[in-house]
C-alpha positions as CSV (number, residue, x, y, z in Angstrom):
1,M,73.4,78.3,-63.8
2,T,75.2,75.9,-66.8
3,L,74.1,76.2,-70.1
4,R,72.9,73.1,-70.3
5,S,70.1,74.3,-67.7
6,L,69.9,77.4,-69.1
7,I,68.5,75.5,-72.5
8,S,66.3,72.9,-70.6
9,N,63.3,74.6,-71.7
10,L,64.1,75.6,-75.1
11,E,62.8,73.7,-78.3
12,K,65.1,71.6,-80.4
13,P,68.6,73.9,-79.8
14,V,71.6,72.7,-81.4
15,V,74.4,73.2,-79.0
16,S,78.2,73.6,-80.5
17,G,80.7,73.8,-77.5
18,P,80.3,72.5,-73.8
19,L,77.3,72.0,-71.6
20,D,79.0,72.5,-68.9
21,T,79.7,76.1,-69.3
22,E,78.9,78.5,-66.2
23,I,76.5,81.2,-67.3
24,T,76.5,84.0,-64.6
25,T,74.0,87.0,-66.5
26,L,71.6,87.0,-70.0
27,T,72.1,90.0,-72.2
28,Y,70.8,90.9,-75.3
29,D,73.3,94.3,-75.5
30,S,76.4,93.4,-77.0
31,R,78.0,96.6,-74.7
32,Q,76.9,94.5,-71.9
33,A,78.7,91.0,-73.1
34,G,81.5,89.9,-71.2
35,P,83.1,86.9,-69.5
36,G,79.9,84.7,-68.1
37,S,77.4,86.4,-70.2
38,A,74.9,84.7,-72.5
39,F,74.7,86.8,-75.2
40,F,71.2,86.6,-77.4
41,A,71.1,87.6,-81.5
42,L,67.8,89.5,-81.5
43,R,66.2,90.9,-84.8
44,G,64.5,94.3,-84.2
45,V,62.6,96.9,-86.1
46,K,65.5,98.9,-87.1
47,A,68.3,96.6,-86.0
48,D,69.8,93.0,-86.0
49,G,71.8,91.6,-83.0
50,H,73.4,88.9,-85.3
51,R,75.7,92.4,-86.5
52,F,77.2,92.8,-83.0
53,I,78.0,89.0,-82.5
54,Q,81.6,89.3,-83.1
55,R,81.0,92.7,-80.6
56,A,80.3,90.3,-77.7
57,L,82.5,87.4,-79.2
58,A,85.3,90.0,-78.9
59,A,84.6,91.0,-75.0
60,G,84.5,87.5,-73.9
61,C,80.9,86.3,-73.7
62,S,81.1,82.7,-72.8
63,A,78.1,81.8,-74.9
64,I,76.1,83.1,-78.0
65,F,72.1,82.6,-78.9
66,A,71.6,83.2,-82.5
67,E,69.5,82.0,-85.7
68,T,72.3,80.9,-87.5
69,A,75.3,78.5,-87.5
70,P,78.5,79.5,-85.6
71,P,81.1,80.8,-88.1
72,E,83.9,78.1,-88.6
73,G,86.6,77.9,-85.8
74,C,84.4,80.0,-83.1
75,A,85.6,78.2,-79.5
76,T,82.6,79.8,-77.9
77,P,79.7,77.7,-76.6
78,W,77.1,78.8,-79.5
79,V,73.2,77.6,-79.5
80,H,71.5,77.8,-83.2
81,V,67.8,78.6,-82.4
82,K,64.8,78.9,-84.8
83,S,63.9,82.1,-83.0
84,S,66.3,83.9,-80.5
85,R,63.2,85.7,-79.2
86,A,61.4,82.8,-78.1
87,A,65.0,81.2,-77.0
88,L,65.3,84.6,-74.8
89,A,61.9,84.2,-73.1
90,L,62.1,80.8,-72.6
91,A,65.9,81.0,-70.9
92,A,64.8,84.2,-69.1
93,A,61.7,82.3,-67.4
94,T,64.6,79.5,-66.6
95,W,66.8,82.1,-65.3
96,Y,64.4,83.3,-62.6
97,E,63.3,80.0,-61.5
98,Q,59.8,80.7,-63.5
99,P,58.1,83.2,-61.7
100,G,55.2,83.5,-63.5
101,L,53.9,79.8,-62.2
102,K,53.9,81.7,-58.1
103,L,51.8,84.4,-59.8
104,K,48.2,84.7,-60.9
105,L,48.7,86.6,-63.7
106,A,46.0,88.7,-65.7
107,G,46.9,90.5,-69.3
108,I,44.6,93.3,-70.6
109,T,45.1,93.7,-74.8
110,G,43.2,95.8,-77.3
111,T,43.6,99.3,-79.0
112,N,42.2,101.7,-76.3
113,G,41.3,101.1,-72.7
114,K,44.3,98.5,-71.4
115,T,46.0,101.0,-69.0
116,T,42.6,101.7,-66.9
117,I,41.4,98.6,-67.0
118,A,45.2,97.4,-65.6
119,F,44.4,100.1,-63.0
120,L,41.6,99.3,-62.0
121,L,42.0,95.3,-61.8
122,H,45.3,96.5,-59.9
123,Y,43.2,98.6,-57.2
124,L,40.6,96.2,-56.8
125,L,42.9,93.0,-56.5
126,N,44.9,95.2,-53.8
127,T,41.6,96.5,-51.9
128,A,40.6,92.9,-51.3
129,Q,44.0,92.1,-49.8
130,R,45.7,90.4,-52.2
131,R,49.3,91.9,-53.0
132,T,49.3,92.5,-56.8
133,G,51.6,94.0,-59.2
134,L,51.4,95.9,-61.9
135,L,53.4,96.5,-65.3
136,G,51.8,99.1,-68.1
137,T,52.0,102.1,-69.2
138,L,51.7,104.6,-66.2
139,Y,54.5,102.8,-64.1
140,Y,55.3,99.5,-62.3
141,D,54.7,98.0,-59.1
142,L,57.0,95.8,-57.9
143,G,56.0,94.8,-54.6
144,G,58.2,97.3,-52.7
145,A,57.4,100.6,-51.0
146,A,57.8,102.6,-53.9
147,L,56.7,102.5,-57.9
148,E,59.0,102.4,-61.0
149,P,58.8,104.5,-64.1
150,A,57.5,102.4,-66.8
151,T,60.2,102.4,-69.7
152,H,57.9,100.1,-71.8
153,T,54.5,99.0,-71.6
154,T,55.5,95.7,-72.0
155,P,59.2,95.1,-71.5
156,E,61.3,92.8,-73.1
157,S,61.1,89.2,-72.1
158,L,64.8,89.0,-70.1
159,E,63.4,92.4,-67.7
160,L,59.7,91.2,-67.7
161,Q,60.6,88.0,-65.9
162,G,62.9,89.7,-63.5
163,Y,59.9,92.0,-62.4
164,L,58.0,88.9,-62.2
165,A,60.7,87.7,-60.0
166,T,60.9,90.3,-57.6
167,M,57.0,90.2,-57.5
168,A,57.0,87.3,-56.2
169,E,59.7,88.0,-53.4
170,A,58.1,90.6,-52.5
171,G,55.3,88.4,-51.5
172,C,52.8,89.4,-54.4
173,R,49.8,86.6,-55.0
174,A,49.2,88.4,-58.4
175,A,50.3,90.3,-61.2
176,V,48.3,92.7,-63.8
177,M,49.9,93.7,-67.0
178,E,49.1,95.5,-70.4
179,V,50.3,93.2,-73.0
180,S,50.8,95.1,-76.1
181,S,51.1,94.0,-79.7
182,H,54.4,94.4,-80.5
183,A,55.1,92.5,-77.0
184,L,53.2,89.5,-78.9
185,D,54.4,89.7,-82.2
186,Q,57.9,89.2,-80.3
187,Q,57.3,86.8,-77.8
188,R,58.3,89.0,-74.8
189,V,55.6,87.1,-73.0
190,L,55.9,83.5,-74.7
191,G,55.6,81.0,-72.3
192,L,53.9,82.8,-69.4
193,P,50.8,81.0,-67.7
194,F,48.1,83.9,-67.8
195,E,45.2,82.9,-66.1
196,V,43.6,85.4,-67.5
197,G,43.3,87.6,-70.8
198,I,41.4,90.5,-71.6
199,F,40.4,91.6,-75.3
200,T,39.4,95.6,-74.9
201,N,39.1,96.2,-78.8
202,L,41.1,96.7,-82.1
203,T,41.2,100.1,-83.8
204,Q,43.5,101.6,-86.2
205,D,46.8,101.8,-84.7
206,H,50.4,100.7,-85.2
207,L,49.6,100.0,-88.8
208,D,53.6,101.5,-89.5
209,Y,54.2,98.1,-87.7
210,H,51.6,95.8,-88.5
211,K,51.2,96.9,-92.0
212,T,47.4,95.7,-91.8
213,M,44.4,95.2,-89.3
214,E,44.4,91.5,-89.8
215,A,47.9,91.0,-89.0
216,Y,47.4,93.5,-85.9
217,Y,44.3,91.2,-85.0
218,A,46.5,88.1,-85.0
219,A,49.0,89.5,-82.8
220,K,46.4,90.1,-80.1
221,V,45.4,86.6,-80.6
222,R,48.6,84.7,-79.6
223,L,47.5,85.5,-75.9
224,F,44.6,83.9,-76.0
225,E,46.0,81.1,-77.8
226,T,48.3,81.0,-74.1
227,I,44.8,81.1,-72.2
228,S,43.4,78.4,-74.2
229,H,46.1,75.8,-73.2
230,Q,45.5,76.7,-69.2
231,D,44.1,74.6,-67.3
232,H,41.4,77.3,-65.7
233,G,42.2,80.3,-68.1
234,R,39.9,82.5,-69.0
235,M,39.0,85.3,-71.8
236,I,37.3,88.3,-71.2
237,I,36.1,89.7,-74.7
238,N,34.8,93.2,-75.2
239,S,31.5,91.6,-77.1
240,D,30.4,95.2,-78.2
241,D,33.2,95.4,-80.7
242,S,33.6,93.5,-83.9
243,W,36.7,92.1,-83.6
244,G,35.9,91.0,-80.1
245,R,33.0,89.4,-81.6
246,K,35.5,87.4,-83.9
247,L,37.6,86.3,-81.2
248,I,34.6,85.2,-79.3
249,T,33.6,83.1,-82.0
250,R,37.0,81.6,-82.3
251,Y,37.2,80.3,-78.9
252,E,33.6,80.1,-77.6
253,R,33.3,76.5,-77.6
254,T,36.1,76.2,-74.9
255,E,33.7,77.6,-72.5
256,R,36.5,79.9,-71.1
257,V,34.9,83.0,-72.8
258,L,33.0,85.6,-70.2
259,T,32.3,88.6,-72.2
260,Y,31.2,92.2,-71.4
261,G,29.4,95.0,-73.1
262,Y,25.4,96.5,-73.5
263,G,24.4,93.5,-75.7
264,V,22.2,91.2,-74.0
265,H,23.7,88.2,-74.7
266,A,26.8,89.6,-72.8
267,T,28.1,87.5,-69.6
268,F,28.6,91.1,-67.6
269,R,26.3,93.8,-68.9
270,A,25.6,97.0,-68.4
271,I,22.3,98.7,-68.2
272,N,20.4,102.1,-67.4
273,V,24.3,104.0,-67.5
274,R,23.6,107.5,-66.1
275,Y,27.0,109.8,-65.8
276,D,27.9,113.4,-64.9
277,Q,31.1,115.6,-64.2
278,N,31.9,113.5,-60.9
279,G,31.4,110.1,-62.2
280,T,29.2,107.0,-63.7
281,T,26.4,104.6,-62.3
282,F,24.9,101.3,-64.0
283,E,23.5,98.6,-63.7
284,L,25.1,95.4,-63.7
285,E,23.5,92.5,-65.3
286,F,25.4,88.9,-64.3
287,K,23.7,85.3,-64.6
288,G,21.1,86.6,-62.8
289,R,22.2,89.1,-60.4
290,S,22.0,92.8,-60.6
291,F,24.3,95.3,-59.0
292,L,24.3,99.0,-59.0
293,V,27.6,100.5,-59.5
294,R,29.2,103.1,-58.9
295,S,32.7,104.7,-60.8
296,P,34.7,107.7,-60.4
297,L,35.0,107.3,-64.3
298,I,32.7,108.9,-66.8
299,G,31.9,107.9,-70.2
300,D,30.6,105.0,-72.4
301,F,34.1,103.4,-72.8
302,N,35.0,103.6,-69.1
303,V,31.6,101.6,-68.6
304,H,33.3,99.1,-71.0
305,N,36.9,99.2,-69.0
306,T,34.6,98.8,-65.6
307,L,33.2,96.1,-66.9
308,A,35.8,94.5,-67.9
309,A,38.2,95.0,-64.5
310,L,35.0,93.2,-62.4
311,A,35.0,90.5,-64.7
312,A,38.5,89.7,-64.4
313,A,38.7,90.4,-60.7
314,H,35.7,88.0,-60.3
315,A,37.4,85.2,-62.8
316,M,40.7,86.0,-60.2
317,G,38.1,85.1,-57.4
318,L,37.0,87.8,-55.6
319,N,33.5,88.5,-54.5
320,L,31.7,90.4,-56.9
321,R,29.4,92.1,-54.8
322,E,32.6,93.8,-52.1
323,T,34.5,94.2,-55.7
324,V,32.0,96.7,-56.8
325,R,31.5,98.1,-53.4
326,H,35.3,99.1,-53.7
327,L,35.0,100.4,-57.0
328,Q,33.4,103.4,-56.1
329,D,36.2,104.5,-54.0
330,A,38.8,104.0,-56.9
331,P,41.1,106.8,-57.5
332,Q,41.5,109.0,-60.8
333,V,43.2,107.2,-63.5
334,P,46.1,109.4,-64.3
335,G,45.9,110.8,-67.6
336,R,42.8,109.2,-68.9
337,L,39.9,112.2,-68.6
338,E,41.6,113.5,-65.6
339,R,40.1,116.9,-64.5
340,V,42.7,119.6,-64.3
341,S,40.9,122.3,-63.4
342,E,38.5,123.3,-60.3
343,V,35.1,122.4,-60.6
344,G,33.6,125.8,-61.8
345,K,32.5,127.7,-65.0
346,T,35.1,126.3,-67.2
347,Q,36.3,122.6,-66.9
348,V,39.6,121.2,-68.9
349,F,40.9,117.6,-69.1
350,V,43.9,115.9,-70.1
351,D,43.5,112.5,-72.0
352,Y,45.7,110.1,-73.6
353,A,43.8,109.3,-76.7
354,H,45.9,109.2,-79.7
355,T,44.1,107.4,-81.7
356,P,41.0,108.5,-83.9
357,D,38.3,105.9,-82.3
358,A,39.8,107.1,-78.7
359,L,39.4,110.6,-79.6
360,K,36.3,110.1,-80.8
361,N,34.9,108.5,-77.5
362,V,36.3,111.2,-75.4
363,L,35.1,113.4,-77.1
364,Q,31.7,112.4,-77.3
365,T,31.6,111.5,-73.6
366,L,32.5,115.3,-73.1
367,R,29.9,116.3,-75.5
368,E,27.3,114.1,-72.8
369,L,28.6,117.2,-70.5
370,K,26.5,119.5,-72.1
371,P,29.3,122.3,-72.6
372,K,28.4,125.2,-74.4
373,R,31.6,124.5,-76.6
374,L,33.6,122.2,-76.7
375,I,37.4,122.7,-77.7
376,T,40.5,120.2,-78.3
377,V,44.0,120.6,-78.2
378,F,45.1,118.4,-79.8
379,G,48.2,116.4,-82.0
380,C,49.9,113.6,-83.6
381,G,53.1,111.4,-82.7
382,G,56.1,111.2,-84.9
383,D,57.6,108.3,-86.2
384,R,54.2,106.6,-85.9
385,D,51.3,105.4,-88.4
386,S,51.1,108.5,-90.6
387,S,48.0,107.2,-92.0
388,K,45.9,107.7,-88.7
389,R,46.7,111.7,-88.6
390,P,43.9,113.2,-91.3
391,L,41.6,110.8,-89.3
392,M,42.4,112.1,-85.9
393,A,41.5,115.8,-87.1
394,A,38.7,114.5,-88.8
395,A,37.7,113.1,-85.5
396,A,38.6,116.3,-83.7
397,Q,36.3,118.2,-86.3
398,D,33.2,116.5,-85.7
399,A,32.8,116.6,-82.2
400,S,34.4,119.8,-81.6
401,D,33.3,123.1,-82.2
402,I,37.2,124.5,-82.1
403,C,40.4,122.3,-82.9
404,V,43.9,123.6,-82.0
405,L,46.1,121.5,-83.8
406,T,49.5,120.9,-82.4
407,S,52.8,119.2,-81.5
408,D,52.5,115.7,-79.7
409,N,56.0,113.7,-79.5
410,P,57.4,114.5,-82.8
411,R,60.1,112.5,-82.0
412,T,62.7,112.5,-85.1
413,E,60.0,113.9,-87.8
414,D,59.6,117.0,-88.9
415,P,56.8,118.9,-86.4
416,Q,55.2,120.9,-89.7
417,R,55.5,117.4,-92.0
418,I,53.0,116.1,-89.0
419,L,50.3,119.1,-88.9
420,A,50.4,119.4,-92.7
421,D,49.5,115.6,-92.7
422,A,46.8,115.9,-90.0
423,A,45.5,119.2,-91.5
424,R,44.7,117.3,-94.8
425,G,41.5,115.8,-92.1
426,F,40.4,119.3,-92.0
427,T,37.3,120.3,-94.1
428,R,37.1,123.7,-95.7
429,G,35.4,126.1,-92.9
430,A,36.9,123.8,-90.1
431,R,37.2,125.9,-87.0
432,A,40.7,125.2,-86.5
433,V,44.1,126.8,-85.8
434,Q,47.5,125.1,-86.1
435,I,50.2,125.9,-83.4
436,E,53.2,124.4,-82.9
437,D,54.4,124.8,-79.8
438,R,52.3,122.6,-77.9
439,R,52.2,125.0,-74.6
440,T,51.5,128.5,-76.5
441,A,48.3,126.0,-78.1
442,I,47.1,125.4,-74.7
443,R,47.5,128.5,-73.8
444,T,45.2,129.5,-76.6
445,A,42.6,127.6,-76.3
446,L,42.6,128.1,-72.2
447,E,42.7,132.0,-73.1
448,N,39.7,131.4,-75.1
449,A,37.7,129.1,-72.9
450,R,34.4,130.7,-71.8
451,D,32.6,130.3,-69.1
452,G,30.2,127.1,-69.8
453,D,33.0,125.5,-72.2
454,I,35.1,122.4,-71.6
455,V,38.8,122.2,-73.0
456,L,40.1,119.0,-73.9
457,I,43.9,118.5,-74.3
458,A,44.7,115.1,-76.0
459,G,47.1,112.7,-76.6
460,K,49.7,112.6,-74.0
461,G,48.0,112.2,-71.0
462,H,50.3,110.8,-67.9
463,E,53.4,111.4,-69.9
464,D,55.6,113.9,-68.2
465,Y,58.0,114.8,-71.1
466,Q,57.6,115.9,-75.1
467,E,60.3,114.4,-77.7
468,I,61.8,115.8,-80.1
469,Q,64.5,114.8,-82.3
470,G,65.2,112.3,-79.8
471,V,65.8,114.3,-77.0
472,R,63.1,114.1,-74.0
473,H,62.3,117.6,-72.8
474,P,59.9,118.2,-69.4
475,F,56.4,118.6,-70.5
476,D,53.1,117.6,-68.6
477,D,50.1,118.6,-70.0
478,R,48.3,118.6,-66.6
479,R,51.2,120.3,-65.1
480,V,51.0,123.1,-68.0
481,A,47.5,123.3,-67.9
482,R,47.3,124.0,-64.1
483,Q,50.1,126.4,-64.3
484,L,48.5,128.3,-67.2
485,L,44.8,128.4,-65.7
486,S,46.4,130.3,-62.4
487,E,47.8,132.6,-64.3
488,L,45.1,133.6,-66.6
489,R,42.5,133.6,-63.9
490,T,43.2,137.6,-63.4
491,Q,43.3,138.2,-67.3
492,R,41.3,138.8,-70.3
493,A,39.9,136.2,-72.4
494,V,40.3,137.2,-76.0
495,D,37.4,135.9,-78.3
496,F,38.5,133.1,-80.3
497,S,36.0,134.5,-83.1
498,S,39.3,136.8,-83.9
499,D,41.4,134.0,-85.0
500,P,40.7,133.3,-88.9
501,P,40.4,129.5,-89.4
502,T,43.3,127.7,-91.4
503,R,43.0,124.5,-93.3
C-alpha cells in the first residue's frame, strides 16, 4: 500500500516526503521497525513512542507518524498528525480494508458484567447459526477451530483491526467485544461502526488512570457517541444504575435506547426472580409480552447480565422467544461465580470480583443461598487503584462471616504493603486473618469450612497465573481449589475459632 492510500482516511495530516512511498507493514514498536514499515509514535501511560523515533529511523523505517513536526533535514516521509493513536486506528482500518464494515459489531462497556454479557451474547448468536467472533477477557474467538489466549480486554487498534479481518475471512457475520475504558480513552476502537452498545454499570475502578468518576464515565460515553451516528445503532443501558440513567437521559431523544433492569419502565424488565445453586428463573416483560427465562447463572447481577445479552441479541435480529429457549443451555462462564466443588456439604465458588461493588454483589448472591457461614478469600491487585483496597475489605467483612485476606496479583508492589492498605478497611474485632501466600490462604479457608458453609475465592476468576515482580507464575484458583479439596477429603478440619483475628 502506498503512503497516499494509507492516510486517505486521516483527518488533515501534514505530510513531508513522497506520497508514493510503499508501505509493507505497520508498527508502534520501534524494535519491529525496518524497511517498508510505518512507525506510529504513540504516547502511553509509562512511555512515549516519540522517544523512539530515532531508533525507528536508524532501523530504516519507511514512514513516521507523529504528533510533532519532522526534524530539519529528515529524509524519511513524515506524517504530522494531531493524535498518533487516532491515526493508527484509522490507518489500521484502511490497511485491513475496513473489516468492521463486514461484521455486525456489538460492544460492551461498564465496570462489571462485560465478560459475562459478551460470553452469553457470543453463545446466543452462534447458537442461532450466526457465526460470531469474540474479543474479551476470557479468550479471543477469531472464527477458526481453536480459541486464542486474550492479551488485553480490548487489543490495541492495529491488532484489533487484524483480528476483525481474520474473523471476516473466516466467515463470521458478527463480532462481540468487551470495550474497556482504557481502550475508549486511547481511541483503540475509533471508527468502528458498532451496531449495538451495552452499558452495564459504573462503580469505583481504574481511578489510578482516570482520576475521577466523571472522567471514567466520559470515557464510557465515547462508545455511545459512536453509535449515535450509526443509521441503525442501538444503545442498551442498565436503567437500575445511576450512571446508566444519566446515559439514558443523554440519548433518550434519539429513540435508539433500549433499557433493562427491574424498574417498571425498563424495556426489558425482570420480575418474579427466583434462584438456587443450580441457576435462576424469572419472567421477562418486553413490550406487553412475557417470557419465562431459565438461566444457569445465579444472582441479581447475573439477571442484569442476562437481560443485557437478551436485549442485544434481539437488537441484532434474533428471535426473542428462540433466544430465551437457547439461554437455558448456556455453559458456565469461566471464573464467574463458578462452582469448583461437587454438589454436597460445602460449596466452593471462584469469582473474578475485584472491585468493591462486584465483591458486594457476589457475596449478597451467595448469602441468598443461606449458608451456615460464608468464608471469603480475597486480595487486591498491585499497580492499580489503591484507594479501593480498604473498600474491598469493608465489602468482604460486611457480607462474610470470616475473611481471609491474601495476595492477588501484586505485580511490582510489595505484597505486604497491599495487605496493609486493604486491612485498613476492617473494623476492630473483624473475623479476619491475613495470609500472604494465596495457596496457603485457600487451604486455610477450605480446611476450616464446615458442613453447610460456602467458600468464595475472589479476585482472579479465570486467570491461570499470579504476577509477582513482573513475572507470571502458574496459578489457577479453580485448579488449586480442586486439588486442595481432593487432598483434604480425608483430613480433619481445624476449627477456625482457634485463629485469633487480626486487623
